[in-house]
N, C-alpha and C positions, 0 to 999 in steps of 0.2 A: 352660623354668619357671626360676624364678630357683631360688638355692639357699636351703637352710632358715634361716640364719643370716642370709641377708637378708630373708628373708618375715618373721622375727621383729624385724627392723631398721626394716623399713617400718610394721607394727603400730604398735612402739615409738614412731616419729615422729609417727604420727597423734596418739598419745595425748599424747605431749610437747605438740603443738599445743594439745591441748585444756586445757593445765596440770597433766596428770600426771606424776610423775616415780618412777624404780624407786627403791624403797626394799629390795629385797633380789632376789636371783634364785638360782633354784636347779633341779637336773637332775630332770626327770621321765622314768618311763618313757616312751619314744616322742616326749620332747620335753624343753621347757623352761616354767617359771612363773616370772612375775615380779609381785612383789607391788608394787603402784601406790598413790601418793597425791597429792591433788592442794594438800596444801599446808595446806588448809582444813577438815581434817577428814574428807572424802570418801578413803575406801580401797577397794580392787578388787582382785581378781587377774586375771592373763592368763595363760591355760595353753596354750600352743601345741604342736601336734603334727605328725608325721611318720609319716604310713601309705603302704600300697599303694594308697591313692586320691589321694595327695596331701597337701597341708598344710590345715591346718584350726584354729580357734582356738576356746577357748570362755572366756568371763568368769565371776566368779563375785564374792563378797563381798557386805557392802551394799550397797555403791554401783556394782552390776554394771552396772546399766541405762546409768547414766551413762557409763561407759567403752564399754559396748557402741554406745553413739548416736554416741561419738566415733570407734568404728573404723568405722563406716557400717551398723551395724545389722544387720539380716538374720539367718536361722538359724544361722549360726556364731557370733553374738553372743550367742545367748542365754545366759542365766545358768546357771551349774550349778544346778538343781533341789535343795533341802534333803530332799526327799521319801526319799531311798534313807539308810538308817542302818545302821552295822556289824553291830549285832544287836539290834533292837527289839523282840523277842521272845523275848530272854534264851534262846537255844539253843544257844550257845556254838559253839566251831568245832573241827574242822570241820565244813562241812555242804554239803547240796545244795539249791539252790532250783529250784522249776519253776513256768512258766507256759507259757501258750498264746497265738495269737494265729488269728484267720480265723473263730472261733466264730461272731460276727453277721454275718459277710459272705457274700453271695449268691456273688459269683464268688470264684473262687482256692481254695487248700487250707486244710486245716483243721492249724494247725502247733504243735508242741510241743517246748520245749527245758527244758533241766536244766541248772544249772550250779554246779560244785564250787568252793567256795571255801574257804581259810585265813584266820586273821587277818591275816597280812601281805599277801594277796591281796586282803582284804576293803578295806583303806586303800588298795590301789593301784586299785581299780575306783574307788572314791571320788574318787580322785584327778583320774582321767581323765575324770569326770563321767558315769559312770553312773548312770541313776535309773530309774524306771517309765518306760516307754517312751509311755505316754500323757501325760508332760510334756515330751517332744521333738518336735522336727520331724522328718520321715522323715529328712531328709538327715544330721542326728545321730546318729539310730538307725542310719543304714545305715554311718556313718563310725565309730562305735563299736563296731559288729559286724566289722568289719573289723580292728578293733586287736583282738577279744578271740578271732578266727580259731579257729571250731568245730572241735572236734576235737585240737587241739593245747594241749599244756601252757603256759599263759603265766605270766608272775610275778603275774599276776590271778588264776588259776584255771585251768579246764579247761571247757568247754561241750560240748553233745551236741543235736544239731537232729533232728527228723523232721516232713516236710510228708507228708500224706497229700494227694495231688492228687486233683481231683474225679472222675476215671474210677475211682478206689480207694475214695476217700472213699463215694460214692454205693452202692458193693455194698457194704461194711463196715456203713453204715449200716442199710440193707435187712435184714441179717442181726442185728442187734443191737436194732434199731429204738428206742435210747435215747440221745442225745447224751452224755448224762454218763457212760454206761457206755462209751460210745464213748473219750472223752476217759479216763476212768479207765486202758484199756487202752495206750491211746497212751503216756500218761504212765508206766505200767509200763513199756513196751517202752523208753523214752527214759532212765528212769534206770538201766535196769539193762543197756543199752548201754554208759550213762558209767560205770557200775559195772566193768563188762569192762576198759573204757578207761584207769581209773584202777589196775586189776590190773597193765596191760600196761608202765605208767610207775612200778610200786612200787619200783623199785630208787631210782629218782629222788627219789620220794616219801620213803622210809624216810631217805635220807640228809640229808633237811629235818627228819626226825622227825617224821611225819605220820603218823597212826593214820587208820582209815577214819571216813568222817564219822559222826557223833553223830546229826544229825538228817536228815529229807528234810522241806522246807517247800513245799508246794505251795499256790498262792493258790488260795481256795476256791471251786468251781463247784458243790458239793451240800452239802446238808444231812447226808447220810450218808457216812461213809468206808469202808464195808464193802468196796464194791466196787473202789476205789484201793488198800486195804490189800492186797486180794488179788493184786490186778496187780503192786504193786511187791514183796511178797515180803522184806520187808526182813531182812536178817540181825540177830541178837540184836545187844542197845546200841545199835541206832540206831533212833530212832524215827519216826513219821509224825505231821507236823504240818500241818493246813490253815488258815489267815486267810484271812479278806476283809481285802482292801488289802494280801496278802502280798508286793506290789513295795515297799513301805517298805524291806522287806528288802534289803541289796543283792545276795545271791547270788540271790535272784528278781527282782530289777529286770536284774540282768545276763540271766537268763534271757528276760525280756519282751523284752530288746533283740534278742538272738538271733531269738525267734521272730518277731517283728515285722518284722524286717530281712527273716526268710527269706519271708515272707508276700510283701512287697512286690517282692522277687525274682522269685519265681513268679508273681505276680499279671502282672507284666510281660510274663514268657517267655508265658505264654497268650494276652496281648493279641498278642505279637509274632506268635505262631504262626498266629492268625487275621486279621491286620492289622487290629485294631479295638482301642481302648482299653476296658479293662474297669473301670468304677468300682469303689470299694469300698464297704462298708457294703448297706444293703439299701434306702435311700432313693431319692425319685424321681430322681435321675441313676443310681442303678442300674437301676432300672426300664426308664427311656429305654433304655440301653446294652442291656438284655437283648431289647427290643423290638426294637432293630437287628438285633442279634445274630442272632433268631429268624426275622427277614426276610430275612436274608441267609446265613443257614446251615440253618434249619430248628430247629423246636423240640426234637428227639430230639439234634443236636448240643450244645445246651445242659448234657447229662448229663457231657459232657469239658470243661468250663469252670465250672459253677456247683452249688451243691448243692441239688438237686433236691428236697429234702423241705420246703425254705422257702415261707412263703406267697407268695411274690413270685413264684411259679410262677403263681398263681391272678391275678395281674395280667396276664399276658401274653395 
């Protein structure tokens, strides 16, 4: 594989061939960013990254689509979504954002994630291109999750992920009988584990002048927050906030990226275990895959790869 400077140079060569020139260059965490212009008023940014999974790039700015096309298009050339804001709900810093993935997917786990962010870290996340996972390709989600590194304190913050695999999911759902209650419990477990992790790195945080989170923002999944508040049991001075479209907040957006990436990883692992592709969602492709799985392994085995209380079971 070419080295990172050569990777950047190749992209800039393609941009130059399309009429773009470099106006400015600066260092990013995990890479370099170039401000480009075509001399006719079209401006865009090219952010190049080097991570554990190799090199990648993201384009942003008003004319990102033009630059992306010049660089060959594809998922890596997707413009940085403008949806994730540093503090759209005026909650202050530091704070924790939480989100989930797999709630509407027949196959695979239910995943919840939480991410702690400070003000400087929020700017880093935005710079990296972190946004609501629904606005990103799966490839971009997995690249960003690799940079965020759950469980490790990075310049962007620190995250934690819990994946409830179907074997355990079906048992716990049978106990509680309510998906929103189960989600509340999982969010509570995830945030509490993240709080413990924050305690473990307290000395490093104190040196940076950091206090405990002022708020925990969870993307709203229920009209009542009583079960969630009970599960979280937040300390004094830390408020629970739920919002629809919570992923507009950079902390929730980071959590959404971690949750989605873990869901995709776990879904692939389950498919590899049985030697069969397991389609996400709950539509026709999923029903087809479920019928094929049932034919090969029997209906009872579905409890090991799928959420059996879904109406999808009635279609089999």
